[in-house]
C-alpha positions as CSV (number, residue, x, y, z in Angstrom):
1,M,-84.3,75.1,-111.4
2,K,-81.1,75.6,-113.6
3,N,-77.7,75.2,-112.9
4,G,-75.6,78.3,-113.7
5,T,-73.4,78.2,-116.5
6,M,-70.7,80.8,-117.5
7,I,-68.6,80.9,-120.7
8,Q,-65.9,83.5,-121.5
9,Y,-66.9,84.2,-125.1
10,F,-63.4,85.1,-126.5
11,H,-59.8,84.6,-126.2
12,W,-56.4,86.3,-126.4
13,Y,-56.1,86.2,-129.7
14,S,-59.8,86.3,-130.9
15,P,-60.2,87.7,-134.8
16,E,-60.5,91.2,-135.4
17,D,-64.4,92.7,-135.9
18,T,-66.1,89.0,-135.2
19,I,-66.9,88.3,-131.4
20,W,-70.2,91.2,-131.1
21,K,-71.6,89.3,-134.3
22,E,-70.9,86.0,-133.2
23,V,-72.7,86.7,-129.6
24,K,-75.5,87.8,-131.4
25,E,-75.7,84.8,-133.7
26,K,-75.0,82.0,-131.2
27,A,-77.2,83.4,-128.4
28,E,-79.7,80.7,-129.1
29,Y,-77.4,77.9,-129.3
30,L,-75.9,79.2,-126.0
31,G,-78.9,78.8,-124.6
32,Y,-79.8,75.4,-126.0
33,L,-76.2,74.2,-124.4
34,G,-77.6,75.4,-121.1
35,I,-75.2,78.5,-120.8
36,T,-76.7,80.9,-118.1
37,S,-74.5,83.6,-118.3
38,V,-71.9,85.2,-120.9
39,W,-68.5,86.8,-119.7
40,L,-68.1,89.6,-122.7
41,P,-64.2,91.0,-123.5
42,P,-63.8,94.5,-122.2
43,A,-65.9,96.8,-124.3
44,G,-64.1,100.4,-124.4
45,K,-61.4,101.4,-126.7
46,G,-57.7,100.4,-126.0
47,E,-54.5,101.7,-126.6
48,N,-54.0,99.8,-129.5
49,G,-57.8,100.7,-131.2
50,G,-59.2,98.3,-133.3
51,R,-56.3,95.9,-132.4
52,S,-56.8,95.9,-128.7
53,S,-57.8,93.3,-126.7
54,G,-59.3,95.8,-124.1
55,Y,-57.0,95.3,-121.1
56,D,-54.7,98.4,-122.4
57,T,-57.7,100.6,-121.6
58,Y,-57.7,104.0,-123.1
59,D,-61.4,105.2,-122.9
60,L,-64.1,103.1,-121.3
61,F,-66.9,105.3,-122.5
62,D,-65.8,104.8,-126.3
63,L,-67.5,101.6,-127.2
64,G,-66.9,101.4,-130.7
65,E,-68.4,104.8,-131.4
66,F,-65.8,107.3,-131.8
67,D,-62.6,107.8,-134.3
68,Q,-59.8,107.6,-131.5
69,K,-56.7,105.4,-131.4
70,G,-57.1,104.9,-135.4
71,S,-60.4,103.4,-135.5
72,V,-63.7,103.8,-134.7
73,R,-64.6,100.3,-133.9
74,T,-63.0,98.3,-131.1
75,K,-61.4,94.7,-131.6
76,Y,-64.6,93.2,-131.2
77,G,-67.0,95.6,-133.2
78,T,-69.0,98.7,-132.9
79,K,-71.2,99.9,-130.2
80,D,-74.2,99.3,-131.8
81,E,-73.1,95.8,-132.6
82,F,-72.2,95.4,-128.7
83,I,-75.4,96.6,-127.8
84,E,-77.5,94.5,-130.3
85,A,-75.4,91.3,-128.5
86,T,-76.3,92.1,-124.9
87,Q,-79.9,92.2,-126.1
88,A,-79.7,89.1,-128.0
89,L,-78.6,87.3,-124.7
90,H,-81.3,88.8,-122.6
91,D,-84.0,87.9,-125.1
92,R,-82.7,84.4,-124.3
93,G,-82.6,84.7,-121.0
94,I,-78.9,84.4,-120.7
95,Q,-77.4,86.9,-118.4
96,V,-74.8,89.5,-119.7
97,I,-71.1,89.4,-117.6
98,V,-69.1,92.6,-118.9
99,D,-65.4,93.2,-118.0
100,F,-64.4,95.9,-115.9
101,V,-60.5,96.8,-116.6
102,L,-60.2,99.3,-113.6
103,N,-56.3,98.8,-112.6
104,H,-54.9,101.1,-115.4
105,K,-54.7,103.4,-118.1
106,A,-53.1,103.5,-121.4
107,G,-52.3,105.7,-124.3
108,G,-52.7,109.5,-122.9
109,D,-53.2,112.1,-125.2
110,E,-50.9,114.9,-123.6
111,S,-47.7,114.4,-121.4
112,E,-46.8,116.1,-118.2
113,I,-43.7,116.9,-116.1
114,L,-44.1,115.2,-112.7
115,K,-42.3,114.4,-109.7
116,A,-41.8,110.7,-109.0
117,V,-39.1,108.2,-107.4
118,K,-38.0,105.0,-109.1
119,V,-38.3,102.0,-107.2
120,N,-37.0,98.5,-107.5
121,E,-38.8,96.4,-109.7
122,E,-38.5,93.4,-107.7
123,N,-39.4,95.3,-104.5
124,R,-41.4,98.2,-105.2
125,L,-40.9,99.5,-101.2
126,E,-37.4,100.1,-102.0
127,T,-36.8,103.6,-103.5
128,I,-33.5,103.6,-105.9
129,S,-33.5,107.4,-106.4
130,E,-34.6,110.5,-104.8
131,P,-37.2,112.3,-106.4
132,Y,-36.9,113.8,-109.7
133,D,-39.0,115.4,-112.5
134,I,-39.9,112.7,-115.2
135,E,-42.3,113.2,-118.2
136,A,-45.2,110.9,-118.6
137,F,-48.4,110.3,-120.9
138,T,-50.5,110.9,-117.8
139,R,-53.3,113.5,-119.4
140,F,-56.4,111.8,-120.9
141,T,-58.7,114.4,-122.8
142,F,-60.4,111.6,-124.9
143,P,-60.6,114.5,-128.2
144,G,-62.2,111.9,-130.2
145,R,-65.5,111.9,-127.7
146,N,-65.1,115.5,-126.9
147,G,-66.7,115.2,-123.2
148,K,-69.7,113.3,-124.5
149,Y,-71.3,111.0,-121.7
150,S,-68.3,112.3,-119.5
151,D,-66.3,115.3,-119.3
152,F,-64.1,113.8,-116.5
153,I,-59.9,114.5,-117.6
154,W,-57.7,112.2,-116.2
155,D,-54.4,113.9,-115.2
156,H,-51.3,112.9,-113.0
157,N,-53.4,113.3,-110.0
158,C,-55.6,110.3,-110.9
159,F,-52.3,107.9,-110.9
160,S,-50.1,106.4,-108.3
161,G,-47.5,105.0,-110.5
162,V,-46.0,104.9,-114.3
163,D,-43.7,102.5,-116.5
164,F,-42.0,104.9,-118.6
165,D,-40.1,108.5,-118.6
166,H,-40.2,109.7,-121.9
167,R,-38.0,112.5,-120.7
168,N,-34.7,110.2,-120.0
169,Q,-36.3,107.6,-122.3
170,E,-36.3,105.1,-119.6
171,H,-38.2,101.9,-118.5
172,G,-38.9,101.0,-115.3
173,I,-41.5,101.9,-112.3
174,F,-42.0,105.5,-111.2
175,N,-44.2,106.0,-107.8
176,L,-45.8,109.3,-108.5
177,M,-45.7,112.4,-105.6
178,S,-49.1,113.4,-105.3
179,E,-51.2,115.3,-102.7
180,Y,-52.7,111.4,-102.1
181,G,-49.6,110.1,-101.3
182,N,-45.9,109.5,-102.0
183,D,-46.3,105.6,-101.8
184,W,-48.4,102.9,-103.0
185,E,-51.9,101.8,-101.7
186,E,-51.6,99.1,-99.3
187,M,-52.6,95.7,-100.6
188,I,-53.5,92.8,-98.8
189,D,-50.4,90.9,-99.7
190,D,-46.8,91.5,-99.6
191,E,-45.9,90.1,-103.5
192,K,-43.0,92.2,-104.8
193,G,-43.3,94.2,-101.5
194,N,-46.5,96.0,-102.7
195,Y,-48.1,95.0,-105.7
196,D,-50.1,98.1,-106.2
197,F,-48.8,98.8,-109.5
198,L,-48.8,96.5,-112.8
199,M,-48.6,98.2,-115.9
200,F,-49.2,101.6,-117.5
201,C,-50.5,104.4,-115.6
202,D,-51.6,102.8,-112.5
203,I,-55.1,104.2,-111.0
204,E,-54.9,106.0,-107.9
205,F,-57.9,105.2,-105.8
206,R,-57.4,107.4,-103.0
207,N,-58.6,110.2,-105.0
208,P,-62.5,110.7,-104.3
209,A,-62.7,112.2,-108.1
210,V,-61.4,108.9,-109.6
211,R,-63.1,106.9,-107.6
212,Q,-66.8,108.7,-108.3
213,E,-65.9,109.0,-112.3
214,I,-65.4,104.7,-112.1
215,L,-69.0,104.7,-110.2
216,H,-70.4,107.1,-112.8
217,Y,-69.4,104.8,-115.9
218,A,-70.6,101.6,-114.3
219,L,-73.8,102.7,-113.8
220,W,-73.9,104.6,-117.4
221,L,-73.1,101.3,-119.0
222,H,-75.3,99.5,-117.1
223,E,-78.3,101.9,-118.2
224,L,-76.9,101.2,-121.8
225,T,-76.8,97.4,-121.7
226,Y,-78.4,96.3,-118.2
227,Y,-76.0,94.3,-117.6
228,D,-76.2,91.4,-114.9
229,G,-72.9,91.0,-113.4
230,V,-69.1,92.1,-113.7
231,R,-65.6,90.4,-114.0
232,L,-63.2,92.5,-112.0
233,D,-59.6,92.6,-113.8
234,A,-56.5,92.5,-111.6
235,V,-58.0,92.9,-108.0
236,K,-54.7,91.8,-106.8
237,H,-53.5,95.0,-107.6
238,I,-56.6,97.1,-106.0
239,A,-57.4,97.8,-102.5
240,P,-60.1,95.4,-102.0
241,E,-62.3,98.3,-99.7
242,Y,-63.1,99.9,-103.5
243,F,-64.7,96.9,-104.6
244,Q,-66.8,96.9,-101.5
245,E,-67.9,100.4,-102.6
246,L,-68.3,99.6,-105.9
247,M,-70.7,96.5,-105.5
248,Y,-73.1,98.2,-102.6
249,F,-73.5,101.3,-105.0
250,L,-74.2,99.4,-108.2
251,R,-76.6,97.0,-106.3
252,E,-78.4,99.8,-104.7
253,K,-78.7,102.0,-107.5
254,T,-79.7,99.0,-110.1
255,G,-81.9,97.4,-107.4
256,K,-80.4,94.2,-108.5
257,D,-77.9,91.6,-107.1
258,I,-75.4,92.1,-109.7
259,F,-72.7,89.4,-109.8
260,A,-69.1,89.8,-109.5
261,V,-66.4,87.8,-109.9
262,G,-62.6,88.9,-109.5
263,E,-59.3,87.6,-111.0
264,Y,-56.7,87.1,-108.4
265,W,-54.3,84.7,-110.0
266,A,-52.8,83.1,-107.0
267,P,-51.9,79.2,-108.3
268,G,-51.1,77.1,-105.3
269,H,-51.9,79.8,-102.7
270,L,-55.4,79.5,-101.4
271,E,-54.4,81.6,-98.3
272,L,-54.7,84.6,-100.5
273,L,-57.7,83.8,-102.0
274,L,-59.6,83.6,-98.7
275,K,-58.0,86.8,-97.7
276,Y,-59.1,88.8,-100.3
277,I,-62.7,87.6,-99.8
278,E,-62.4,88.1,-96.2
279,A,-61.4,91.8,-96.9
280,T,-64.0,92.3,-99.3
281,D,-66.5,91.0,-97.3
282,G,-67.5,88.1,-99.3
283,T,-69.4,90.7,-101.8
284,M,-68.0,89.0,-104.9
285,S,-66.7,85.6,-105.9
286,L,-63.0,84.9,-107.4
287,F,-61.8,82.7,-110.0
288,D,-60.6,79.4,-108.7
289,S,-57.1,79.7,-109.7
290,A,-56.1,77.0,-106.9
291,L,-58.3,74.3,-109.1
292,Q,-57.1,75.4,-112.4
293,H,-53.5,75.1,-111.4
294,N,-54.3,71.7,-110.1
295,F,-55.6,70.7,-113.4
296,H,-52.5,72.1,-115.3
297,I,-50.3,69.8,-113.2
298,A,-52.6,66.5,-113.3
299,S,-52.8,66.9,-117.1
300,N,-49.1,67.3,-117.5
301,S,-48.7,64.4,-115.0
302,G,-50.6,61.4,-116.3
303,S,-51.3,58.5,-114.0
304,D,-48.7,59.7,-111.7
305,Y,-51.1,62.2,-110.0
306,D,-53.2,61.1,-107.4
307,L,-56.8,62.4,-108.5
308,R,-57.9,61.9,-104.7
309,K,-55.8,65.5,-104.3
310,I,-57.6,67.5,-107.3
311,F,-59.7,69.3,-105.1
312,D,-57.0,69.9,-102.4
313,K,-56.5,73.3,-101.5
314,T,-59.0,74.9,-104.0
315,L,-61.4,77.5,-103.4
316,V,-64.6,75.3,-104.5
317,A,-63.4,73.1,-101.8
318,H,-63.3,75.8,-99.1
319,S,-66.1,78.4,-100.1
320,P,-68.1,76.6,-102.9
321,D,-70.4,79.5,-102.8
322,L,-68.0,82.2,-104.0
323,A,-66.0,79.9,-106.3
324,V,-66.1,80.3,-110.2
325,T,-64.2,77.2,-111.6
326,L,-62.4,77.0,-114.9
327,V,-60.3,74.8,-117.0
328,D,-58.5,77.2,-118.9
329,N,-58.7,81.2,-119.9
330,H,-57.3,83.8,-121.9
331,D,-54.0,84.5,-119.3
332,T,-53.3,80.7,-119.1
333,Q,-53.3,79.7,-122.7
334,P,-50.4,78.8,-124.5
335,L,-48.1,82.1,-125.3
336,Q,-49.7,84.2,-122.9
337,S,-48.1,85.9,-119.8
338,L,-49.8,83.2,-117.0
339,E,-49.2,80.4,-119.6
340,A,-50.6,76.9,-117.8
341,P,-52.8,75.1,-120.0
342,V,-54.7,72.0,-119.4
343,E,-53.0,69.3,-121.8
344,Y,-56.0,68.3,-124.3
345,W,-56.4,64.7,-123.0
346,F,-57.3,65.9,-119.4
347,K,-59.7,68.4,-120.6
348,P,-62.8,66.4,-120.8
349,L,-62.4,65.0,-117.1
350,A,-61.6,68.6,-116.1
351,Y,-64.7,69.8,-117.4
352,A,-66.6,67.0,-115.9
353,L,-65.1,67.8,-112.4
354,I,-66.4,71.3,-112.7
355,L,-69.8,71.1,-114.4
356,L,-71.6,67.5,-112.9
357,R,-70.9,68.3,-109.2
358,K,-72.7,70.7,-107.1
359,D,-70.2,73.2,-106.1
360,G,-69.1,76.0,-107.7
361,Y,-70.1,78.4,-110.8
362,P,-68.6,76.9,-113.8
363,C,-66.6,78.8,-116.5
364,V,-66.4,77.3,-120.1
365,F,-63.7,78.6,-122.5
366,H,-64.5,80.0,-125.9
367,P,-61.8,78.0,-127.5
368,D,-62.6,74.8,-126.2
369,L,-66.3,75.2,-127.4
370,Y,-65.1,76.2,-130.8
371,G,-61.1,75.6,-131.2
372,A,-58.9,77.9,-132.1
373,S,-55.6,78.6,-133.8
374,Y,-52.8,81.8,-133.5
375,W,-49.6,82.9,-134.2
376,D,-47.6,84.7,-131.6
377,K,-43.9,84.9,-130.2
378,G,-43.1,82.6,-127.5
379,Q,-40.4,83.0,-124.4
380,D,-37.6,81.5,-127.0
381,G,-38.5,84.9,-129.0
382,E,-39.5,82.4,-131.8
383,D,-42.7,82.6,-133.9
384,H,-45.1,79.5,-132.8
385,E,-48.3,78.7,-134.6
386,I,-51.0,77.5,-131.7
387,F,-53.9,75.3,-132.2
388,I,-56.6,74.7,-129.5
389,N,-59.0,72.0,-130.4
390,R,-62.3,71.8,-129.7
391,V,-63.0,69.6,-126.9
392,D,-65.3,67.0,-128.7
393,E,-67.0,66.2,-125.5
394,L,-68.3,69.4,-124.3
395,E,-71.3,70.0,-125.6
396,N,-72.7,66.4,-124.2
397,L,-70.9,67.8,-120.8
398,L,-73.1,70.8,-120.9
399,Y,-76.1,68.9,-121.8
400,A,-75.5,66.4,-119.0
401,R,-75.2,69.7,-116.6
402,K,-78.4,71.2,-118.0
403,D,-80.4,67.9,-117.8
404,F,-78.9,65.7,-115.3
405,A,-76.5,67.0,-112.7
406,F,-79.1,67.7,-109.9
407,G,-80.0,66.4,-106.4
408,T,-78.1,64.6,-104.1
409,Q,-74.1,63.8,-104.5
410,R,-72.3,60.4,-103.5
411,D,-68.7,60.4,-104.0
412,Y,-66.4,57.3,-104.6
413,F,-62.9,58.9,-104.4
414,E,-61.2,55.8,-103.5
415,S,-58.5,55.4,-106.3
416,P,-55.7,57.3,-106.9
417,N,-56.1,56.9,-110.6
418,V,-60.1,56.7,-110.6
419,L,-62.8,59.2,-109.3
420,G,-66.6,58.3,-109.4
421,W,-69.8,60.0,-108.1
422,T,-73.6,60.1,-108.8
423,R,-76.2,62.7,-109.0
424,E,-79.5,61.2,-107.9
425,G,-81.7,63.9,-109.4
426,N,-84.7,65.4,-108.3
427,E,-88.4,65.5,-109.2
428,E,-87.5,67.6,-112.3
429,H,-84.3,66.0,-113.5
430,G,-83.2,62.8,-114.0
431,G,-79.5,61.9,-112.4
432,C,-76.2,60.8,-113.8
433,A,-73.0,58.7,-112.8
434,V,-69.7,59.9,-113.6
435,V,-66.6,57.7,-113.7
436,L,-63.0,58.9,-115.0
437,S,-59.5,57.8,-114.9
438,N,-56.0,59.1,-115.5
439,A,-54.8,55.4,-116.1
440,D,-56.4,52.2,-117.1
441,G,-59.9,51.5,-118.0
442,A,-62.2,51.3,-114.6
443,T,-65.0,50.1,-113.2
444,V,-66.5,51.7,-110.1
445,S,-69.6,50.4,-107.9
446,M,-71.5,53.2,-107.1
447,E,-75.2,54.0,-105.7
448,I,-77.4,56.4,-107.6
449,G,-80.8,55.8,-106.0
450,S,-83.5,53.0,-105.5
451,R,-85.7,55.2,-107.9
452,Y,-83.9,53.7,-110.7
453,A,-83.8,50.2,-109.8
454,G,-84.3,48.0,-112.7
455,K,-83.4,50.9,-115.2
456,K,-80.9,50.8,-117.9
457,F,-78.3,53.1,-118.1
458,K,-75.6,54.2,-121.1
459,D,-72.8,56.5,-121.4
460,M,-73.9,59.6,-123.3
461,L,-70.5,60.6,-124.4
462,G,-70.3,57.0,-126.2
463,K,-67.0,55.9,-125.3
464,I,-68.7,52.8,-123.5
465,Q,-71.0,51.0,-125.8
466,D,-72.1,48.5,-123.7
467,E,-75.2,49.3,-121.0
468,V,-75.5,48.5,-117.4
469,W,-78.4,47.9,-115.3
470,V,-79.2,48.9,-112.0
471,N,-79.9,46.5,-109.3
472,E,-82.9,46.8,-106.7
473,S,-80.4,48.5,-104.3
474,G,-79.9,51.4,-106.8
475,W,-76.5,50.5,-107.3
476,A,-74.8,49.7,-110.5
477,D,-71.4,48.8,-111.6
478,F,-70.2,52.1,-113.9
479,H,-67.3,52.1,-116.3
480,C,-65.3,54.4,-117.9
481,A,-62.0,53.9,-120.5
482,P,-58.4,54.4,-120.1
483,G,-57.7,58.2,-119.8
484,S,-61.0,59.2,-120.1
485,V,-64.4,60.0,-118.7
486,S,-67.9,58.6,-119.0
487,V,-71.1,59.9,-117.8
488,W,-74.1,57.9,-117.5
489,T,-77.5,58.5,-117.9
490,E,-81.2,56.7,-118.3
491,A,-81.3,54.5,-121.6
492,D,-84.7,56.0,-122.3
C-alpha cells in the first residue's frame, strides 16, 4: 500500500533545456522520496519556440522534433529526451502526468479576414461594435511538420475569438462569427459575463472536427508515452461537457483508468469547484485552489490566523477523493498572474497539512524541493530578482508520508494557534504524531494507540531534541517549537 504523492516538476522560470534531462536523472531519487506521479510541463511547441513555457500552444504534435518557431527543441528539451524521461519514470514505477493545454492556440502561420464583433473585456456578453472585418492569424498549417502525425489544418472555423486585429492594429477581444455560433460557448460561471475567452485564438469546441482532432492527439501521445494521467489547463474557460467526452474516450481506448486533474482557479469560491465537479459528473479531480488560498492568507497573518479554520470551505474537506492539494504552483509563484505565494516560514506547516493527513492527493512544487531563482518584471514595471528557498523539511516530510502517514487519524484542533493529529499506522507501517504552531511553542496530549505503549518517540524533523514516551493507554505529550512543525515517529 502506497500513499499517492505528485510533484509538479517545473516552474514558470525553469531554465531552458534542462527539465527532460533532469527528470531522467532524478527518477530514482523521486521514487526513493515516495513520489508516485510526476506532472510534466506542456510538451508541445509553443509560439516562442525554445523559450516557451508551453502554455502559448502552437503545435501539440511537435514535441521538440521539427524546426518551427525558431527552434527544434522545446524549452524543456527534444522529443527523444522527453520520451526518455517518461521511460525513466515508468521504469521506477512512477506515473507520468502530461499537461494538456487545449483552450487556445498561438502563433498562427497565416492570417485570414474574418467577420467579428468587439466585446467589452469586462463583460464579454456586451458587444461594443457592429459586425465588421478584422484580420487575425487563425490559420495553422505547421509547415515545419508538413503533415506528419496529423494533416489537420486549423482555420477560423476552429476558433470562437481572438485578441488582436492586425488589419487595424487593435488589441481587444473579438467574438468571431461562424457557422458554429455568433456567440461564446456556455460556461458554468458568469465571471466577466462569459469567460470562454482567455487569450490568443480561443478554440471552438462546438466544431466536431476540432473535438476529433484533440481526441486524435490525446491518443497519439498516449501511444508514444503511455502516460497515466493528464493535467487539464484552464478548464474554467472550456465547456465541461468536452472533458467528459475526452476522459471517457481515453479510458475506453487505452483500457486504463487515466487520472485527470483540472485547473479551475477560484480561490475563496468552493462553490464554483463543486459546480464544475458536478458538471463533469465526477470524471476529474480539481486542484484545491481554496486550500492554497487559505495557506497564503495564513502565512501572511502569523499568529492572528485561527488554524482551526485552515480547512474551511476547501475542496479537500468537502470532496477529498477529488481534491489535489498544493502549497504553491507556477501561477501562484512571485511575479506570476495569480501570484499568491505561501510565505517561507509557513511552508513546512502547509506541507505537513497536505502530506501527513488521510485526505487529498498532495502535489509538491519543484522549487520547494530544489530551490529556484529568477528575474522578471513586477506589476510596478521594475525588474525583480526572486529567490525561492528550498524547504529543508520537505524531504523528511515526504519520507514521513511514505513510511508513517497511515491508519486511523485522530485530530486535536482545540487551539487557534496549535494543531495536532496522530496516525496510528497499520500492519505494514508505523504511525506518527504531528504538532504545528503559528505562534509559541506548544505541547499537545494526543492518543496514538495502545500498540505503542511504552515506546519512545523522536521528532524526525529534528526541531525538538528531547524524546517522549507513550503511556500504557497509548497517549503521550507531543511538542513543537514556535512557528514550526514536528513529526514524531518511533525512535527505534
